[in-house]
C-alpha positions as CSV (number, residue, x, y, z in Angstrom):
1,M,-6.8,24.9,-5.8
2,G,-4.1,24.6,-3.1
3,K,-1.2,22.2,-3.1
4,A,-2.8,20.0,-0.5
5,D,-6.0,19.7,-2.6
6,D,-3.8,18.9,-5.7
7,L,-2.1,16.1,-3.8
8,R,-5.5,14.7,-2.6
9,E,-6.7,14.8,-6.2
10,Q,-3.7,12.8,-7.3
11,I,-4.6,10.1,-4.8
12,Q,-8.2,10.1,-5.8
13,E,-7.5,9.8,-9.5
14,Q,-5.1,6.9,-9.0
15,M,-7.5,5.1,-6.7
16,A,-10.3,5.6,-9.3
17,A,-8.0,4.1,-11.9
18,L,-7.3,1.1,-9.8
19,V,-11.1,0.6,-9.2
20,A,-11.9,1.0,-12.9
21,S,-9.4,-1.7,-13.8
22,A,-10.4,-4.1,-11.0
23,G,-11.1,-6.8,-13.5
24,D,-7.5,-6.8,-14.5
25,V,-6.0,-6.4,-11.0
26,R,-5.0,-10.1,-10.8
27,A,-2.3,-9.4,-13.4
28,S,-1.8,-5.7,-12.5
29,E,1.9,-5.0,-12.1
30,Q,1.1,-1.5,-11.0
31,F,-0.9,-2.7,-8.0
32,Q,1.9,-5.0,-7.0
33,Q,4.5,-2.2,-7.3
34,W,2.3,0.0,-5.1
35,L,2.1,-2.8,-2.5
36,A,5.9,-3.2,-2.6
37,H,6.2,0.5,-1.8
38,V,3.6,0.1,1.0
39,A,5.8,-2.7,2.4
40,R,9.0,-0.6,2.1
41,F,7.5,2.6,3.5
42,H,5.2,1.1,6.1
43,R,5.4,4.0,8.4
44,Y,3.7,6.3,5.9
45,S,0.0,6.2,5.1
46,A,-1.1,4.3,2.0
47,G,-2.1,7.6,0.4
48,N,1.3,9.1,1.0
49,V,3.0,5.9,-0.3
50,L,0.9,6.3,-3.4
51,L,2.2,9.8,-3.8
52,I,5.8,8.7,-3.3
53,W,5.4,5.9,-5.9
54,L,3.7,8.2,-8.4
55,Q,6.3,11.0,-8.2
56,R,9.5,8.8,-7.7
57,P,8.8,5.1,-8.4
58,G,12.4,4.1,-7.7
59,A,12.6,5.7,-4.2
60,T,14.2,3.4,-1.6
61,R,14.5,5.6,1.5
62,V,12.8,9.0,2.0
63,A,13.1,11.8,4.7
64,G,12.6,15.5,5.1
65,Y,15.2,18.1,4.3
66,R,16.3,18.6,7.9
67,R,16.0,15.0,8.8
68,W,18.6,14.2,6.1
69,Q,20.9,16.8,7.7
70,T,20.7,15.1,11.0
71,M,22.0,12.0,9.3
72,G,25.0,13.8,7.8
73,R,23.5,14.1,4.4
74,Q,22.5,17.1,2.3
75,V,19.8,17.4,-0.4
76,R,21.5,18.4,-3.6
77,K,20.7,21.9,-4.9
78,G,17.9,21.8,-7.5
79,E,16.4,18.5,-6.4
80,K,12.6,18.4,-6.6
81,G,10.9,17.3,-3.4
82,I,8.3,14.5,-3.3
83,G,5.0,16.1,-2.2
84,I,3.1,14.2,0.6
85,L,0.4,15.2,3.1
86,A,1.3,15.7,6.8
87,P,-1.5,15.5,9.4
88,I,-1.9,18.5,11.7
89,P,-4.1,18.2,14.7
90,L,-6.7,20.9,15.3
91,T,-7.2,21.8,18.9
92,A,-9.5,24.1,20.9
93,A,-9.7,25.2,24.5
94,M,-12.5,23.5,26.4
95,E,-13.6,23.5,30.0
96,D,-13.1,20.3,32.0
97,T,-16.6,19.4,33.4
98,E,-15.0,17.9,36.5
99,T,-12.3,20.5,37.4
100,G,-13.6,23.5,35.6
101,E,-10.2,24.1,34.2
102,S,-9.5,24.9,30.6
103,K,-7.7,22.3,28.5
104,Q,-6.7,21.8,24.9
105,V,-8.8,19.1,23.2
106,Q,-8.3,17.8,19.7
107,T,-11.3,18.7,17.6
108,G,-10.2,17.5,14.2
109,I,-7.3,17.2,11.8
110,R,-6.1,18.9,8.7
111,F,-3.4,18.1,6.2
112,K,-0.7,20.3,4.9
113,P,1.7,19.6,2.0
114,V,5.3,18.8,2.9
115,H,8.2,17.5,0.9
116,V,10.5,14.5,1.4
117,F,13.5,13.5,-0.6
118,D,14.9,10.1,-1.7
119,L,18.3,8.9,-0.6
120,E,19.5,9.2,-4.2
121,Q,18.8,13.0,-4.1
122,T,21.3,13.5,-1.3
123,D,25.1,13.5,-0.8
124,G,27.1,13.1,2.4
125,D,28.0,10.5,5.0
126,E,27.6,6.8,4.3
127,L,24.6,5.4,6.1
128,P,24.7,2.2,8.1
129,E,23.8,-0.8,6.1
130,P,20.2,-1.8,6.8
131,P,19.6,-5.2,8.4
132,D,19.5,-8.1,6.0
133,W,16.0,-9.4,6.4
134,K,16.2,-11.2,3.1
135,G,19.2,-13.4,3.5
136,E,19.4,-17.2,3.7
137,G,16.9,-18.8,6.1
138,R,14.6,-15.7,6.1
139,D,11.4,-17.8,6.0
140,G,12.3,-19.7,9.2
141,R,13.5,-16.5,11.0
142,L,10.3,-14.7,10.1
143,E,8.1,-17.6,11.1
144,S,9.8,-17.7,14.6
145,A,9.6,-14.0,15.1
146,L,5.9,-13.9,14.2
147,L,5.2,-16.8,16.6
148,D,7.2,-15.0,19.3
149,Y,5.2,-11.8,18.8
150,A,1.9,-13.7,18.9
151,A,2.9,-15.4,22.2
152,S,3.9,-12.0,23.7
153,L,0.3,-10.8,23.1
154,G,-1.0,-13.8,25.1
155,I,-2.3,-15.5,22.0
156,E,-2.4,-19.3,22.2
157,V,-0.8,-20.7,19.0
158,R,-1.4,-24.2,17.8
159,H,0.5,-26.1,15.2
160,E,-1.9,-28.4,13.5
161,D,-3.3,-29.7,10.2
162,S,-7.0,-29.0,9.6
163,A,-9.2,-31.8,8.5
164,S,-10.9,-29.3,6.2
165,G,-7.7,-28.5,4.5
166,A,-7.6,-24.9,5.8
167,L,-4.0,-23.6,6.3
168,G,-5.0,-21.8,9.5
169,W,-7.7,-20.4,11.7
170,S,-8.2,-17.7,14.4
171,R,-10.7,-17.6,17.2
172,K,-10.7,-15.1,20.1
173,G,-7.2,-15.4,21.5
174,T,-6.3,-18.7,19.8
175,M,-4.8,-19.2,16.3
176,A,-3.5,-22.2,14.5
177,Y,-1.4,-22.9,11.4
178,S,-0.2,-25.8,9.4
179,D,3.1,-26.6,7.6
180,K,1.4,-26.6,4.2
181,G,1.7,-23.7,1.9
182,N,3.5,-20.4,2.7
183,V,3.8,-20.7,6.5
184,P,4.9,-17.1,7.3
185,L,2.0,-15.8,5.1
186,T,-0.5,-18.0,7.0
187,I,0.8,-17.0,10.4
188,A,0.7,-13.3,9.5
189,H,-2.8,-13.7,8.1
190,E,-4.2,-15.3,11.3
191,L,-2.3,-12.8,13.5
192,A,-4.0,-9.9,11.6
193,H,-7.4,-11.4,12.6
194,E,-6.3,-11.5,16.2
195,L,-5.0,-7.9,16.1
196,A,-8.2,-6.5,14.5
197,P,-11.1,-8.6,15.9
198,R,-13.7,-5.9,15.1
199,W,-13.1,-6.1,11.4
200,R,-15.5,-9.0,10.8
201,E,-18.3,-7.2,12.7
202,E,-17.7,-3.8,11.1
203,L,-16.7,-4.8,7.5
204,G,-18.1,-8.3,6.9
205,K,-16.4,-11.6,6.3
206,R,-15.3,-11.0,2.7
207,V,-13.5,-7.7,3.3
208,T,-12.1,-9.0,6.6
209,E,-10.5,-12.0,4.8
210,S,-9.2,-9.6,2.1
211,L,-7.6,-7.3,4.7
212,A,-6.0,-10.2,6.6
213,E,-4.5,-11.4,3.3
214,L,-3.3,-7.9,2.5
215,V,-1.7,-7.6,5.9
216,A,0.1,-10.9,5.5
217,A,1.3,-9.9,2.0
218,I,2.7,-6.6,3.2
219,V,4.5,-8.2,6.1
220,C,6.0,-10.9,3.9
221,M,7.0,-8.5,1.1
222,H,8.8,-6.3,3.7
223,F,10.9,-9.2,4.8
224,G,11.6,-10.6,1.4
225,V,9.3,-13.6,1.6
226,D,7.2,-14.4,-1.5
227,A,3.6,-13.4,-1.1
228,G,2.4,-14.5,-4.5
229,D,-0.3,-12.5,-6.3
230,S,-3.0,-13.1,-3.7
231,P,-3.4,-9.4,-2.7
232,A,-4.1,-8.4,-6.3
233,T,-6.7,-11.2,-6.5
234,Y,-8.5,-10.2,-3.4
235,V,-8.6,-6.5,-3.9
236,A,-10.7,-6.8,-7.0
237,T,-13.6,-8.0,-4.8
238,W,-13.7,-5.2,-2.4
239,T,-15.6,-2.2,-3.6
240,D,-16.5,0.1,-6.5
241,D,-15.7,3.2,-4.3
242,P,-12.1,4.5,-4.6
243,A,-12.3,6.3,-1.2
244,D,-13.6,3.1,0.4
245,L,-10.8,1.1,-1.2
246,L,-8.1,3.4,0.1
247,R,-9.6,3.4,3.6
248,N,-9.6,-0.4,3.7
249,I,-6.0,-0.6,2.4
250,E,-5.0,1.9,5.1
251,R,-6.7,-0.3,7.8
252,G,-4.7,-3.2,6.6
253,Q,-1.5,-1.2,6.4
254,R,-1.8,0.0,10.0
255,V,-2.0,-3.6,11.3
256,A,0.9,-4.7,9.0
257,S,3.0,-1.8,10.3
258,Q,2.4,-2.9,13.9
259,I,3.5,-6.5,13.0
260,I,6.5,-5.3,11.1
261,E,7.7,-3.0,13.9
262,N,7.5,-5.8,16.5
263,V,9.0,-8.5,14.2
264,E,11.9,-6.2,13.3
265,T,12.7,-5.7,17.0
266,R,12.9,-9.4,17.5
267,L,15.0,-10.1,14.4
268,T,17.4,-7.3,15.3
269,A,17.8,-8.7,18.8
270,E,18.5,-12.1,17.2
271,N,21.1,-10.6,14.9
272,N,22.8,-8.9,17.8
273,R,23.1,-12.2,19.7
274,H,25.0,-13.7,16.8
């Protein structure tokens, strides 16, 4: 068995363990720890985040050997790398039916094992302090940035209380939220519906609501806003198939990462103005 196969097997075994303990997920500290890592390393796939968490649970910032060198830091001799899977596109030459010219077309993808290292495994230059997303007033700043991002997408946002008691709703370019409950969590949840409108048709209502809740939780956790234990509650209802569970979590993570990237841009601009 090659190294890539070994890493895939680690992911499959851990996902199977999560599915097997689904009845206990509500109280599962392990699942919450994984989600915290997903929120921290949102640019990595959920499978790779799982590998990082399994191999180095205390990791705070990871990069490849040469990437650390570009930041003025050096991986210490003897440090063991964290194995993850890097996607490599497979291409082939195909004839363009209109021009008759040959061009390279992606035909698939394969994964190769690579290694990253945690900050604590390196020495060298001090790194700039990361932005303080978690300081005083974080809930209000996150709420404003989420609303600004929604508006930039052309989404009509309404601030209203529902007669049914719902905290929010979303419907084809329009979303609403109330002041009750966790407001940033509600806004991120409805924004997820707007960013992934095909989920309901492809996955059904139950999984779609679960994914929107997961997106909201990842976003809030990244910015230090309490997300409660709702993701652990929802995930227990998804599926008995470990591979299906991972695919759905990665669907949610991609949308969460999109929101995080755009919100960070807005919060950074706000910090620079002050």
